[in-house]
PDB file with one MODEL, atoms N, CA, C and O in Angstrom:
MODEL        1
ATOM      1  N   MET A   1     -13.804 -14.696 -11.296  1.00  0.00           N
ATOM      2  CA  MET A   1     -14.177 -14.390  -9.929  1.00  0.00           C
ATOM      3  C   MET A   1     -12.929 -14.008  -9.131  1.00  0.00           C
ATOM      4  O   MET A   1     -11.853 -14.558  -9.362  1.00  0.00           O
ATOM      5  N   ALA A   2     -13.067 -13.091  -8.214  1.00  0.00           N
ATOM      6  CA  ALA A   2     -11.948 -12.610  -7.409  1.00  0.00           C
ATOM      7  C   ALA A   2     -11.486 -13.675  -6.422  1.00  0.00           C
ATOM      8  O   ALA A   2     -12.278 -14.454  -5.892  1.00  0.00           O
ATOM      9  N   THR A   3     -10.180 -13.679  -6.195  1.00  0.00           N
ATOM     10  CA  THR A   3      -9.600 -14.608  -5.227  1.00  0.00           C
ATOM     11  C   THR A   3      -9.715 -14.004  -3.836  1.00  0.00           C
ATOM     12  O   THR A   3      -9.353 -12.844  -3.640  1.00  0.00           O
ATOM     13  N   PRO A   4     -10.214 -14.772  -2.860  1.00  0.00           N
ATOM     14  CA  PRO A   4     -10.326 -14.237  -1.502  1.00  0.00           C
ATOM     15  C   PRO A   4      -8.940 -13.899  -0.929  1.00  0.00           C
ATOM     16  O   PRO A   4      -7.955 -14.582  -1.209  1.00  0.00           O
ATOM     17  N   LEU A   5      -8.889 -12.851  -0.138  1.00  0.00           N
ATOM     18  CA  LEU A   5      -7.635 -12.437   0.483  1.00  0.00           C
ATOM     19  C   LEU A   5      -7.365 -13.266   1.725  1.00  0.00           C
ATOM     20  O   LEU A   5      -8.284 -13.604   2.471  1.00  0.00           O
ATOM     21  N   ASP A   6      -6.106 -13.588   1.938  1.00  0.00           N
ATOM     22  CA  ASP A   6      -5.691 -14.309   3.143  1.00  0.00           C
ATOM     23  C   ASP A   6      -5.517 -13.281   4.254  1.00  0.00           C
ATOM     24  O   ASP A   6      -4.678 -12.389   4.129  1.00  0.00           O
ATOM     25  N   PRO A   7      -6.283 -13.378   5.335  1.00  0.00           N
ATOM     26  CA  PRO A   7      -6.177 -12.393   6.426  1.00  0.00           C
ATOM     27  C   PRO A   7      -4.761 -12.256   6.984  1.00  0.00           C
ATOM     28  O   PRO A   7      -4.413 -11.204   7.521  1.00  0.00           O
ATOM     29  N   LYS A   8      -3.944 -13.298   6.865  1.00  0.00           N
ATOM     30  CA  LYS A   8      -2.570 -13.243   7.365  1.00  0.00           C
ATOM     31  C   LYS A   8      -1.684 -12.363   6.492  1.00  0.00           C
ATOM     32  O   LYS A   8      -0.613 -11.944   6.932  1.00  0.00           O
ATOM     33  N   GLN A   9      -2.111 -12.075   5.259  1.00  0.00           N
ATOM     34  CA  GLN A   9      -1.318 -11.269   4.347  1.00  0.00           C
ATOM     35  C   GLN A   9      -1.790  -9.822   4.278  1.00  0.00           C
ATOM     36  O   GLN A   9      -1.185  -9.008   3.581  1.00  0.00           O
ATOM     37  N   ILE A  10      -2.844  -9.500   4.977  1.00  0.00           N
ATOM     38  CA  ILE A  10      -3.380  -8.139   4.961  1.00  0.00           C
ATOM     39  C   ILE A  10      -2.669  -7.305   6.029  1.00  0.00           C
ATOM     40  O   ILE A  10      -2.541  -7.724   7.179  1.00  0.00           O
ATOM     41  N   VAL A  11      -2.211  -6.118   5.624  1.00  0.00           N
ATOM     42  CA  VAL A  11      -1.562  -5.220   6.574  1.00  0.00           C
ATOM     43  C   VAL A  11      -2.410  -3.958   6.716  1.00  0.00           C
ATOM     44  O   VAL A  11      -3.189  -3.611   5.828  1.00  0.00           O
ATOM     45  N   SER A  12      -2.246  -3.294   7.831  1.00  0.00           N
ATOM     46  CA  SER A  12      -2.999  -2.069   8.068  1.00  0.00           C
ATOM     47  C   SER A  12      -2.363  -0.913   7.296  1.00  0.00           C
ATOM     48  O   SER A  12      -1.223  -0.999   6.840  1.00  0.00           O
ATOM     49  N   PHE A  13      -3.113   0.142   7.165  1.00  0.00           N
ATOM     50  CA  PHE A  13      -2.609   1.347   6.507  1.00  0.00           C
ATOM     51  C   PHE A  13      -1.379   1.857   7.246  1.00  0.00           C
ATOM     52  O   PHE A  13      -0.409   2.282   6.619  1.00  0.00           O
ATOM     53  N   GLU A  14      -1.414   1.817   8.569  1.00  0.00           N
ATOM     54  CA  GLU A  14      -0.295   2.299   9.377  1.00  0.00           C
ATOM     55  C   GLU A  14       0.960   1.465   9.124  1.00  0.00           C
ATOM     56  O   GLU A  14       2.057   2.016   9.031  1.00  0.00           O
ATOM     57  N   GLU A  15       0.814   0.154   9.010  1.00  0.00           N
ATOM     58  CA  GLU A  15       1.960  -0.715   8.737  1.00  0.00           C
ATOM     59  C   GLU A  15       2.544  -0.427   7.355  1.00  0.00           C
ATOM     60  O   GLU A  15       3.762  -0.385   7.185  1.00  0.00           O
ATOM     61  N   LEU A  16       1.685  -0.232   6.392  1.00  0.00           N
ATOM     62  CA  LEU A  16       2.122   0.077   5.038  1.00  0.00           C
ATOM     63  C   LEU A  16       2.849   1.416   4.991  1.00  0.00           C
ATOM     64  O   LEU A  16       3.901   1.536   4.363  1.00  0.00           O
ATOM     65  N   LEU A  17       2.287   2.415   5.653  1.00  0.00           N
ATOM     66  CA  LEU A  17       2.896   3.740   5.701  1.00  0.00           C
ATOM     67  C   LEU A  17       4.253   3.688   6.395  1.00  0.00           C
ATOM     68  O   LEU A  17       5.217   4.286   5.917  1.00  0.00           O
ATOM     69  N   MET A  18       4.334   2.980   7.512  1.00  0.00           N
ATOM     70  CA  MET A  18       5.584   2.888   8.247  1.00  0.00           C
ATOM     71  C   MET A  18       6.648   2.186   7.406  1.00  0.00           C
ATOM     72  O   MET A  18       7.815   2.578   7.432  1.00  0.00           O
ATOM     73  N   SER A  19       6.259   1.169   6.674  1.00  0.00           N
ATOM     74  CA  SER A  19       7.185   0.466   5.792  1.00  0.00           C
ATOM     75  C   SER A  19       7.754   1.427   4.749  1.00  0.00           C
ATOM     76  O   SER A  19       8.952   1.395   4.466  1.00  0.00           O
ATOM     77  N   GLN A  20       6.914   2.269   4.185  1.00  0.00           N
ATOM     78  CA  GLN A  20       7.358   3.243   3.190  1.00  0.00           C
ATOM     79  C   GLN A  20       8.303   4.268   3.806  1.00  0.00           C
ATOM     80  O   GLN A  20       9.296   4.650   3.186  1.00  0.00           O
ATOM     81  N   VAL A  21       7.999   4.711   5.014  1.00  0.00           N
ATOM     82  CA  VAL A  21       8.847   5.686   5.699  1.00  0.00           C
ATOM     83  C   VAL A  21      10.233   5.091   5.960  1.00  0.00           C
ATOM     84  O   VAL A  21      11.247   5.750   5.727  1.00  0.00           O
ATOM     85  N   VAL A  22      10.275   3.852   6.442  1.00  0.00           N
ATOM     86  CA  VAL A  22      11.549   3.194   6.733  1.00  0.00           C
ATOM     87  C   VAL A  22      12.364   3.026   5.455  1.00  0.00           C
ATOM     88  O   VAL A  22      13.567   3.283   5.447  1.00  0.00           O
ATOM     89  N   GLN A  23      11.713   2.595   4.377  1.00  0.00           N
ATOM     90  CA  GLN A  23      12.422   2.413   3.105  1.00  0.00           C
ATOM     91  C   GLN A  23      12.959   3.738   2.570  1.00  0.00           C
ATOM     92  O   GLN A  23      14.091   3.801   2.089  1.00  0.00           O
ATOM     93  N   GLN A  24      12.161   4.783   2.650  1.00  0.00           N
ATOM     94  CA  GLN A  24      12.600   6.090   2.161  1.00  0.00           C
ATOM     95  C   GLN A  24      13.776   6.602   2.986  1.00  0.00           C
ATOM     96  O   GLN A  24      14.734   7.140   2.432  1.00  0.00           O
ATOM     97  N   GLU A  25      13.712   6.441   4.286  1.00  0.00           N
ATOM     98  CA  GLU A  25      14.799   6.898   5.153  1.00  0.00           C
ATOM     99  C   GLU A  25      16.085   6.124   4.862  1.00  0.00           C
ATOM    100  O   GLU A  25      17.163   6.715   4.798  1.00  0.00           O
ATOM    101  N   ALA A  26      15.975   4.811   4.685  1.00  0.00           N
ATOM    102  CA  ALA A  26      17.148   3.990   4.382  1.00  0.00           C
ATOM    103  C   ALA A  26      17.763   4.401   3.051  1.00  0.00           C
ATOM    104  O   ALA A  26      18.982   4.532   2.945  1.00  0.00           O
ATOM    105  N   LEU A  27      16.933   4.603   2.041  1.00  0.00           N
ATOM    106  CA  LEU A  27      17.425   4.999   0.724  1.00  0.00           C
ATOM    107  C   LEU A  27      18.087   6.378   0.775  1.00  0.00           C
ATOM    108  O   LEU A  27      19.144   6.583   0.178  1.00  0.00           O
ATOM    109  N   THR A  28      17.476   7.303   1.475  1.00  0.00           N
ATOM    110  CA  THR A  28      18.027   8.651   1.600  1.00  0.00           C
ATOM    111  C   THR A  28      19.378   8.614   2.299  1.00  0.00           C
ATOM    112  O   THR A  28      20.338   9.234   1.841  1.00  0.00           O
ATOM    113  N   ARG A  29      19.450   7.889   3.402  1.00  0.00           N
ATOM    114  CA  ARG A  29      20.733   7.791   4.123  1.00  0.00           C
ATOM    115  C   ARG A  29      21.822   7.181   3.250  1.00  0.00           C
ATOM    116  O   ARG A  29      22.954   7.664   3.237  1.00  0.00           O
ATOM    117  N   LEU A  30      21.485   6.131   2.528  1.00  0.00           N
ATOM    118  CA  LEU A  30      22.458   5.473   1.670  1.00  0.00           C
ATOM    119  C   LEU A  30      22.971   6.419   0.583  1.00  0.00           C
ATOM    120  O   LEU A  30      24.172   6.479   0.321  1.00  0.00           O
ATOM    121  N   LEU A  31      22.065   7.147  -0.040  1.00  0.00           N
ATOM    122  CA  LEU A  31      22.468   8.077  -1.098  1.00  0.00           C
ATOM    123  C   LEU A  31      23.333   9.209  -0.555  1.00  0.00           C
ATOM    124  O   LEU A  31      24.270   9.647  -1.223  1.00  0.00           O
ATOM    125  N   VAL A  32      23.029   9.687   0.650  1.00  0.00           N
ATOM    126  CA  VAL A  32      23.858  10.727   1.274  1.00  0.00           C
ATOM    127  C   VAL A  32      25.227  10.148   1.627  1.00  0.00           C
ATOM    128  O   VAL A  32      26.251  10.782   1.373  1.00  0.00           O
ATOM    129  N   GLU A  33      25.252   8.950   2.210  1.00  0.00           N
ATOM    130  CA  GLU A  33      26.528   8.320   2.569  1.00  0.00           C
ATOM    131  C   GLU A  33      27.405   8.068   1.341  1.00  0.00           C
ATOM    132  O   GLU A  33      28.629   8.167   1.427  1.00  0.00           O
ATOM    133  N   LYS A  34      26.794   7.747   0.208  1.00  0.00           N
ATOM    134  CA  LYS A  34      27.536   7.481  -1.022  1.00  0.00           C
ATOM    135  C   LYS A  34      27.965   8.775  -1.716  1.00  0.00           C
ATOM    136  O   LYS A  34      28.710   8.735  -2.695  1.00  0.00           O
ATOM    137  N   GLY A  35      27.502   9.914  -1.218  1.00  0.00           N
ATOM    138  CA  GLY A  35      27.882  11.193  -1.790  1.00  0.00           C
ATOM    139  C   GLY A  35      27.114  11.563  -3.052  1.00  0.00           C
ATOM    140  O   GLY A  35      27.544  12.431  -3.812  1.00  0.00           O
ATOM    141  N   ILE A  36      25.981  10.908  -3.276  1.00  0.00           N
ATOM    142  CA  ILE A  36      25.172  11.220  -4.459  1.00  0.00           C
ATOM    143  C   ILE A  36      24.593  12.628  -4.325  1.00  0.00           C
ATOM    144  O   ILE A  36      24.545  13.384  -5.295  1.00  0.00           O
ATOM    145  N   PHE A  37      24.160  12.964  -3.129  1.00  0.00           N
ATOM    146  CA  PHE A  37      23.724  14.316  -2.812  1.00  0.00           C
ATOM    147  C   PHE A  37      23.913  14.543  -1.322  1.00  0.00           C
ATOM    148  O   PHE A  37      24.107  13.599  -0.556  1.00  0.00           O
ATOM    149  N   THR A  38      23.853  15.819  -0.919  1.00  0.00           N
ATOM    150  CA  THR A  38      23.994  16.146   0.500  1.00  0.00           C
ATOM    151  C   THR A  38      22.628  16.157   1.176  1.00  0.00           C
ATOM    152  O   THR A  38      21.588  16.191   0.519  1.00  0.00           O
ATOM    153  N   LYS A  39      22.659  16.127   2.486  1.00  0.00           N
ATOM    154  CA  LYS A  39      21.410  16.205   3.248  1.00  0.00           C
ATOM    155  C   LYS A  39      20.696  17.519   2.947  1.00  0.00           C
ATOM    156  O   LYS A  39      19.470  17.558   2.839  1.00  0.00           O
ATOM    157  N   GLU A  40      21.463  18.580   2.814  1.00  0.00           N
ATOM    158  CA  GLU A  40      20.884  19.897   2.524  1.00  0.00           C
ATOM    159  C   GLU A  40      20.204  19.912   1.149  1.00  0.00           C
ATOM    160  O   GLU A  40      19.113  20.460   0.993  1.00  0.00           O
ATOM    161  N   GLU A  41      20.862  19.305   0.157  1.00  0.00           N
ATOM    162  CA  GLU A  41      20.262  19.221  -1.176  1.00  0.00           C
ATOM    163  C   GLU A  41      18.967  18.415  -1.136  1.00  0.00           C
ATOM    164  O   GLU A  41      17.982  18.774  -1.782  1.00  0.00           O
ATOM    165  N   PHE A  42      18.977  17.340  -0.385  1.00  0.00           N
ATOM    166  CA  PHE A  42      17.769  16.519  -0.251  1.00  0.00           C
ATOM    167  C   PHE A  42      16.635  17.316   0.387  1.00  0.00           C
ATOM    168  O   PHE A  42      15.508  17.307  -0.109  1.00  0.00           O
ATOM    169  N   LEU A  43      16.933  18.001   1.483  1.00  0.00           N
ATOM    170  CA  LEU A  43      15.888  18.763   2.176  1.00  0.00           C
ATOM    171  C   LEU A  43      15.339  19.887   1.296  1.00  0.00           C
ATOM    172  O   LEU A  43      14.144  20.180   1.331  1.00  0.00           O
ATOM    173  N   GLU A  44      16.214  20.516   0.506  1.00  0.00           N
ATOM    174  CA  GLU A  44      15.748  21.555  -0.423  1.00  0.00           C
ATOM    175  C   GLU A  44      14.817  20.951  -1.466  1.00  0.00           C
ATOM    176  O   GLU A  44      13.789  21.543  -1.794  1.00  0.00           O
ATOM    177  N   MET A  45      15.161  19.788  -1.985  1.00  0.00           N
ATOM    178  CA  MET A  45      14.301  19.140  -2.980  1.00  0.00           C
ATOM    179  C   MET A  45      12.964  18.742  -2.355  1.00  0.00           C
ATOM    180  O   MET A  45      11.926  18.823  -3.013  1.00  0.00           O
ATOM    181  N   VAL A  46      12.978  18.322  -1.112  1.00  0.00           N
ATOM    182  CA  VAL A  46      11.720  17.999  -0.420  1.00  0.00           C
ATOM    183  C   VAL A  46      10.834  19.240  -0.373  1.00  0.00           C
ATOM    184  O   VAL A  46       9.630  19.163  -0.620  1.00  0.00           O
ATOM    185  N   ARG A  47      11.437  20.379  -0.056  1.00  0.00           N
ATOM    186  CA  ARG A  47      10.656  21.634  -0.021  1.00  0.00           C
ATOM    187  C   ARG A  47      10.102  21.980  -1.406  1.00  0.00           C
ATOM    188  O   ARG A  47       8.944  22.379  -1.532  1.00  0.00           O
ATOM    189  N   VAL A  48      10.916  21.827  -2.425  1.00  0.00           N
ATOM    190  CA  VAL A  48      10.485  22.131  -3.798  1.00  0.00           C
ATOM    191  C   VAL A  48       9.323  21.226  -4.199  1.00  0.00           C
ATOM    192  O   VAL A  48       8.304  21.702  -4.701  1.00  0.00           O
ATOM    193  N   VAL A  49       9.476  19.939  -3.981  1.00  0.00           N
ATOM    194  CA  VAL A  49       8.426  18.985  -4.365  1.00  0.00           C
ATOM    195  C   VAL A  49       7.153  19.252  -3.565  1.00  0.00           C
ATOM    196  O   VAL A  49       6.049  19.187  -4.107  1.00  0.00           O
ATOM    197  N   ASP A  50       7.307  19.551  -2.285  1.00  0.00           N
ATOM    198  CA  ASP A  50       6.134  19.849  -1.448  1.00  0.00           C
ATOM    199  C   ASP A  50       5.376  21.053  -1.993  1.00  0.00           C
ATOM    200  O   ASP A  50       4.150  21.021  -2.099  1.00  0.00           O
ATOM    201  N   GLN A  51       6.099  22.110  -2.338  1.00  0.00           N
ATOM    202  CA  GLN A  51       5.458  23.305  -2.894  1.00  0.00           C
ATOM    203  C   GLN A  51       4.767  23.003  -4.216  1.00  0.00           C
ATOM    204  O   GLN A  51       3.649  23.457  -4.457  1.00  0.00           O
ATOM    205  N   GLU A  52       5.439  22.232  -5.077  1.00  0.00           N
ATOM    206  CA  GLU A  52       4.835  21.870  -6.362  1.00  0.00           C
ATOM    207  C   GLU A  52       3.561  21.059  -6.171  1.00  0.00           C
ATOM    208  O   GLU A  52       2.564  21.287  -6.856  1.00  0.00           O
ATOM    209  N   MET A  53       3.597  20.122  -5.249  1.00  0.00           N
ATOM    210  CA  MET A  53       2.415  19.279  -5.032  1.00  0.00           C
ATOM    211  C   MET A  53       1.248  20.086  -4.450  1.00  0.00           C
ATOM    212  O   MET A  53       0.086  19.832  -4.767  1.00  0.00           O
ATOM    213  N   LYS A  54       1.571  21.047  -3.605  1.00  0.00           N
ATOM    214  CA  LYS A  54       0.508  21.891  -3.041  1.00  0.00           C
ATOM    215  C   LYS A  54      -0.123  22.779  -4.107  1.00  0.00           C
ATOM    216  O   LYS A  54      -1.287  23.164  -3.996  1.00  0.00           O
ATOM    217  N   LYS A  55       0.658  23.104  -5.148  1.00  0.00           N
ATOM    218  CA  LYS A  55       0.155  23.913  -6.256  1.00  0.00           C
ATOM    219  C   LYS A  55      -0.511  23.052  -7.321  1.00  0.00           C
ATOM    220  O   LYS A  55      -1.114  23.570  -8.262  1.00  0.00           O
ATOM    221  N   GLY A  56      -0.399  21.726  -7.167  1.00  0.00           N
ATOM    222  CA  GLY A  56      -0.999  20.821  -8.145  1.00  0.00           C
ATOM    223  C   GLY A  56      -0.148  20.586  -9.362  1.00  0.00           C
ATOM    224  O   GLY A  56      -0.652  20.171 -10.406  1.00  0.00           O
ATOM    225  N   ARG A  57       1.163  20.850  -9.239  1.00  0.00           N
ATOM    226  CA  ARG A  57       2.078  20.631 -10.359  1.00  0.00           C
ATOM    227  C   ARG A  57       2.891  19.371 -10.111  1.00  0.00           C
ATOM    228  O   ARG A  57       3.239  19.074  -8.969  1.00  0.00           O
ATOM    229  N   PRO A  58       3.197  18.629 -11.166  1.00  0.00           N
ATOM    230  CA  PRO A  58       4.043  17.423 -11.004  1.00  0.00           C
ATOM    231  C   PRO A  58       5.492  17.769 -10.782  1.00  0.00           C
ATOM    232  O   PRO A  58       6.324  16.875 -10.629  1.00  0.00           O
TER     233      PRO A  58
ENDMDL
END
């Protein structure tokens, strides 16, 4: 039988999404600061991935 969820542990979709956005931004900034890639390289990859996803390609 399923375990009931504790209402205090349930988060909204917006809270979950915002958490992901904050984590992604922190990780991106850290990688740019460490010189792993440039902001421009990151933005180009975002465009590439966006185009691939719109075409249905991984």
